[in-house]
N, C-alpha and C positions, 0 to 999 in steps of 0.2 A: 580106925578113923582114917587114916591116911589112904587106904584102899578106897573108902566111900568117896573121899575127896576126889580121887582120880576117875573114878566112875561119874562122878558129878561133871568133871571137866570135860570128859568124852562126851557126855550127853550134851552139854553146852556146845561143844564144837560141832556135834552133828546137827543140832538146831539151827547153827549159824551158816550151814552150807547153803548155796544159792538152790533155787527150785529146779525141777528136772527139764526145765525148757532151756537151759543153757548149762555147759559144763565147761570150767576153766581148764585150758591146756596147761602144759608145763610152763608155757611162757606167759602165764596168767591172761591169756586171750580167750575171751568167751566165742565158744563154738555152738551154733545152733544145732539143735538135735533134729535128726531126720524126721520129715513128716511121715505120717501113717502111710505105708506103701499102697499105690493105687492098684486094683485088681486088675489082672491080664486082660480082661474083657474090655475095661474102660480105657485101658492104656493104648491099645491096638485097634480099637473099634473104627476109628475115623479114616485111619490109614488104610486098613483093610477093604474098607468101602471103595475108596479112591481107586486102590488097585483092582478091585474087582470089575469096576465100570471101566477101567482102562483095558483091561483084558478083553471085555466084552467089545469095546469100540474097535479095538485092534483086530478081534477076530472078524468083525463084521467088515471092517476095510479090506481086510485079506480075501474074504469070499466075495466082496464086489468086484475086486481087482481079478480074481480068477474067473468070475463070471463074465467080466468083459472082455478079458484074453479070449475065453472060450467062443463068446460071440463073434468076435473080430475074426478069429482063426476059422470058425465053420463058415462065416460069410466069405472070407477069402477063398476058401476051398470051393464053394459053390461058384463063386466067379471064375476060379481057375478051370472048374469043369465046363463052365459056359464058354471059356476062351477056348478050350481044346475042341469044343463042339462048333466053333465058328464065330464067337463073338468078336474076336479081333482079328480074326484071320479071314481071309477071302478063300482059303483053301479047304475049310470044313464042308460037312455034307450039307446039301441044299435043304432048305427049310423055310418055315414061317416065322418072323419076328413078332414077339408078344410084347407090347409097349402098353403100361398102364398109366392111366390119369384118375387122380384121386383127391377128393376134397376140393374146397374152393380154390379156384385158379387165381393165383397171383404172383407177382414177381418177388424173388428173394431179395430181402433186404440186406443181406452181408454175404460175405464169400466163405462163410463157415461151413464146413462139411456136415455139420448137424443140421442144417436148413436146407431143405429141398424146395427150391423154387421151380416155376415154370421152365426157366432157362435149361434145366436138367432134361425136362420131356422133350423139348424140341432138339435139343443136343442128342439125345438117344434116337429120337426118329431120323435125324440127318445122318447119324452114325451107321444105324441099321440100314437104311436106303443106299448107303454106299457100299455095302458089302455084296461081293458077288453071288455069295451062296444064300443070301436073302431073297427070296422070290416072291413073297408077299408079306404084308404087315397087318396084323391084327390090333386094333386100338380098343383096349378094355377099360371103358369109361364108367366112372361113378362120380358124378359131380354136379352141383347147382349152378356150374358157371364161375365167372369172376371179372376182375377187371377188363376193360376193352383191349388194352394193349397186351396184356398177358395172355389173352384168348386168342388174339390175332398171331401173336408169335408162334403159338402151336399150329395154329390154322395154315401159316406160312410153311411150316415144316412138313405138313402133310401134303400141300401142294408140290413142294420140291420132291417129296418121295413118289409122288403119283404122276406128275407131269414132266419132271425132269429126269429122274431115274427110272420112269415106268414100272413102278412097283405097284400091284394091285392093293387096295385097301379095303379091309372089312372092320366097321365100327361095331362094337358089341356092347349094348347099354346093361347096366345092372339094375340097382334100386332107382337111380336118378340120373337122367342125362339131359338137364334142362338147360334153356338159354345158351351160354357159352359152351356147354357140354355138347348141346346140339350142334352149335356153330362149327366146332371143330370136327364133327362127324358128316357134315354136309358133302363134301366133296367125296366120301368113301365110294367104293364101287358097289358096295352093299352094306345096309345097317341091319343089324339083328336086335331085338329088344324082347324081353319077357313079357308076358301078357300084361303083368302088372306094374311094369316100369312106368315111372313118371317123366314124361318128355315135353318137348315143346317149349312153352314160355319164350317163344320168339320175339324179342324186343329189347328194349334199352330201358334202365332206370337210372335216374340221376337223384340222389338223395341229398337233402340239405337240413340241416337242424336249425331250430330257431328257439333261443333261450330268452328272448326279449321279456316275454310275460313273467318268466320266473325271477330273471334279474330285478324287474321292477318292484315284484313283491319283497325282495330281500333288500332293496335299497342299493343294488349295485349298477352302475353305468359305465359302459365301454365306449370310448371314442378312438378314431382312428384319424391318424395324419398322413395322407396319401398324395402321390404324386399325381394321380389321375382319378377321374369320378369312379372309373370301375375298378380300381385296383384292389378293394376290398369285397369285390362281388362274390356272393355266396357267404358272407359274415353270418355266423349264427346269433350275432348281438342285435340284428335290426330286421326289418322287414324287406323283402326283395321289392324293387321298384318294377314297374310293368315293363320298362326298358329292360332290365336285367333278366326278367324272367322271359322275355322273348329271345334273348341271346342264349340262355340255357336250352330253351325249346329248339333253336336251331341246331345246338350241337347235339341234342338227343335226335333229332330227325336225321342229321347227317350220318350219325353212327348207326341208326336204325336201317337206313337206307343201305349201308355197307353190309349190315346182317341179311337183309332182305336179298340182296344181289347174290351174296354167298350160298343162300338157300335155293335160290332160283336156278343158279349155275349148276349147282351140285344135284339137285333133285329133278330139275328139268320140266318144273310145274308151271302151267300157264298163269298169268297174272290174276285172271278172274277166279281161279281156284285157290292160288296161294294167298291172296290178300286176305281172305277170311281166317286163314290159320296163322297169321303173323300179327295177332293183336295182343300178345301176351299170355293167351290161354295156355293151360297145360293139358296133356293127353295121357291116357294109359297107353302101354304098348299096343294093345289091341285096336284102340282108337286111332293111334298114329298109323297103323297099317292100313286102316281102311281109308285113312285121308292121304294115304301115299307118301308120308314122312317116314316110314321105315319099310323094308322090304320083306321081313320074315320073322316070325316068331321063334325064340329059342335062347341057348345060352352058350357056354363054352363049346359045347361038343358041334353044334350048328355053325359056330364062327370058324372052328378050326377046320371043318368039312368044306365051308364055303370058301376060305382062303386058299386051301390045297388044291380044289378045283379051279380056281382063277389062276393059280401058278402052275398048274400042270403037274401036281405033286400028289394027286389022289385024294382018298377020303380022310386019310391019318397022316398027314405031313410031320415031319420033325418040328418041334417048337424051339426056337432059339430066343433065349431071354437075356436081357442085359442086365444082370445083377451087379449092383453097386455094392462094394464091401461095406459101405458105410449104412446101407438100408437098415440092416438089423439094429445096428447101433441107435440110429435115427428112431425106429420104432419103440426101441426100449427106452430112449429118453423122452418121447413124446406120448406117452401113455394118456396123458390129459386130454388128447385130442378125441378119446372115446368119451368123454365127459361132455354131454350136450351143452352144459353150461360153460365149460372151459372153450368148447367149439365156438359158441355164439360170442364170446368175448374176443377170440382170435379174429372172427370175422369182422367184429366191430372195430378191431384195431387195424386191421388191413385196410378197411374203408371208412376211417375216421375223418379223412380229407375229403371235400366233394370231388367226385369223380364219377364218370358215365361208367356203367356196369353191364355186362351180358350176364346178369345173376338174377336167379330166382329167389327172391327174398321170402322165405317160408318161416 
């Protein structure tokens, strides 16, 4: 009987113990029971994903740095080789300088080494002309032209090389050498083009936008407070007055006359023949040859041979190139220039403000 009572007492004590969710410690403080353990995959999945992407990003960054270093070092080696061949020294072997002109001609808007503007081309031309071992210069041109000031900056450098330093100039046209591209070639002693080269477009264009009709449709009105009646001439928010149009035409006529004079002086064509060629029309290389705007059909081989003969260096003269160590980096960072859409946007940005241009707009 006593044994049964003890068993009943033990059973009662067991029934009175708290549930498994908490256990009292010796100090009578309830401690929570640990939750069910999380699986290893759930516990470290997020952190492992982060680490994975960090490793990939770090690897890509390291590869880009290595590629950049390689590009700069290889460009530097080429520049050093050009220097030993006479780029910076007048003691090198006599040869023909090769200067390239590419893309729309416009002045650089910054001093960044990644932006290559017209000033760089004119500077290279003058530098080459100053070298004693440079006996002639080939202008390798592929451009539809550009802004008036930028084109004339290169033109002045060509005149410096030819008239001041007495270096024969050969201009070689590639796909396109129109408008300002022809302007800078006009003083050359010899102009060479491919039969299918597009050239000519001798003239000036002054483009102005007019958003007045669009603004009226959407209920926007722009007003200008100005110091004189012509201060907002060329504004895209209103129509041109007849007086303003006459002023713009006078600017176009004056810059056109400068172009015409450059071509007449360089090519030696009489007015009665030249006038019909300078109305903005374009020509193929073969048509330009027939009209006296180019002297010969051909490419690099013919240009090199012509320059060598003019310089008295024979048919296969040494070529001296001015290799800028940043050229490869610029090319790498400006791949978008190969996209026609990106090229069009850049051209629009360069000529977004009203300005006269020796430019074939196509």
